[in-house]
C-alpha angles and dihedrals in degrees: 000000000000118000103232120219106173108195085010097214111140110166146354097205119049123157127190113234130196094031107147124228088244091072121085118278090235089076093069115099116236108193094193094058108031137065102263098191113117114202129197119188115245091233098056112123122234092250090055099044100093092045094052089045089055090051092050091049088052089053092051091048096048103030097160098032116114097204114115107223132194120180116244089235095062112123118228091250090058101042101095093044091057093041091053090050091051093046089049087057089054093048094048091050099045109015097084107030129283121353116264136196120246120256117237090250092051107036097176114093092171129048114247107251121220109210124189122195117262114265111278090000094256127142131165117263136211121226090264092060094256132098111280123240101061127136109214117228123255127212090274096033135102126301088248132032109257135225112221104218092193098049126126093243123122093266110133127242129199092255118100121231115254088249126021111223106184150160132217121239093216125170093030113090093014117042120226114189096219090053099036101038092149090062090058098047111118097014138081096233119131102182143005094284095053092039091055089060096054124102113275093012095135094054093042092051093048090052092047094048092048097048110027095072125016141164091270088062091053090049090051092047091052091051089060093059095258109145104182143043128208106205118193118210133168127244090240091073085075104028129357095196086214098308115134099248126137113240129213105085092110090068088062092046085055089055092049091052089053092050090049090052091052094049099039101253130139122228133219108198106212121200090212098171122045132191113283092012116276095218113010090243122129089243087073090059093251124061123203124036121044109223101154095116094041131090112346097327098113090051091045089051090056091047090056092046090052089054090049092046093052089055109032093029093057123109091251089068098038094102092059114017107066099167147018119211114217100207138345123235102335108186117238098210140059108016095008123074112209095212089052089050091053093049090048090051091058091049092047092049092053092047093051094046091048091056099040117090089191097083091191093061111130118224114208129196126193111238094235089238089291099108129251092269089071089059101051094098091051089047091054091050092050102035099036111191096342116136121243092259094048101039114112099201113072142165131246116210125184115212120192127160096194102057108064132055092238089077100044097088095056129100119216095268089056091046090055091048090050090051091052089049092055086092086071103027110036105015132050130265119258089254091064117101098204111100116232126199122189095223096181137020137142145206098242133107129168097246139118120224124211124216091256091057098255117127143201133205118257141041102277127081125220099178127073110256093019119139131199115211096221095061105034125084113239091240088060098048113134119231089255095053091044091053094047092049095047091048089055093046093050093046090054093050090048091053093046093049090048098050111018141056092244147316140240118199118216111264149357093204119029143124115288115320091000089077120077090203089058092046092054092051091049094048094244092131134028127253108247092036090227089067114108123201089176105033129191097012090150096046095232113169 
């Protein structure tokens, strides 16, 4: 329960005690010269009160000091509250000219700041139990350890990298049987919805959520030069609309956002499963019938997105969450009408932007397997005259060369050429103003590679020593298959970085070549991911 302090004025005479002579003289409170009003927001919780009081006392004691201080005893759940209070002190001192003393008739030199707790109360922790990034005081140092907001540490800023190089965290907050086969052993479930109705599902999910993806994974990902995460989550984390899903996944998304903040990564929050199922695939949470455009499901989808936008689109997330994806892979045939999907996307965009206080939040829409070119008119209507780098409505396209029959007749050389040609066939030209993100792609092709490096289409070898990627464990890849796969991976990344706003490989964990972690260990991708063993395969200038 909040500890209410209406008016929130506690004292007019507060003196620091136990400040050693080694600390700067500016820390001593001079009641005749400084604003002595100590303010506590009315929404501060009881567990945060002493911490916020300490921050206010620090403000009073160092009224013209520009150092942002956070006490070493601040718990991780209190850190942002205290930091906001300290930054408010900075803004009130320097945001509107020189500091001034209050007049007798207007005794408040600083605006009272109302601080709400961070959503879900989660913040990243350092090994010591405190927020990382502090510099501890020395004998002649400040009264509090300081956070250098302009340091070269991994702390995130609001600015986006020139190119987003990301990975999906698939199979974590939405189960997919082919990725999470162990979760489906011993039951008849086929997707998240049916799994959530099995015996022991709650306990199994909690264990899965807490172990499948952790901060150590984010730290490892960052070390590879990856600068963004695309995190799929289902609508039911926010509202089940009566469906029998188990809730709680959003608490783990909250943790992942905190880890990303700590390690300097951006996050795309992806509403991967929508009410009624947008595609009938298990990745929507419910396989089988597609009911997304039936009944109230489109309106319910927007209601969930508004909830998500209010949270992840708020200013407190602006340094990490750069985008919200409206829907993942809605089909554009059978039960779904593509024109209706496009009209819904405009409505959903407007709803999200109206709820988001971070006005730079990107809103991303999957192309419905129709290609970004089919969305350029919608993009113009939504983005107006914004440039490609400034536009807030963008497209997500998923590019795989191992899923559709059109690719099955190609050898590896042809696959690489097709990847290079994606700049003309599947993406948009540089003159286009609609941003495009490659939200999913993979390393696999259906080819067999001979010891001499030549390859053939298919999944069956005819030459001694040949290997086919689909039926060989990564640990057993021959040098020839490893080379052919890495060449394909690097060609794809070159094409994406030439003609898109960024890419996200599927996925961090996954069987065989579907897992980035596995790919790194097998040498199928460089570390950092900008490293090229086979540069300029596409001949881009």
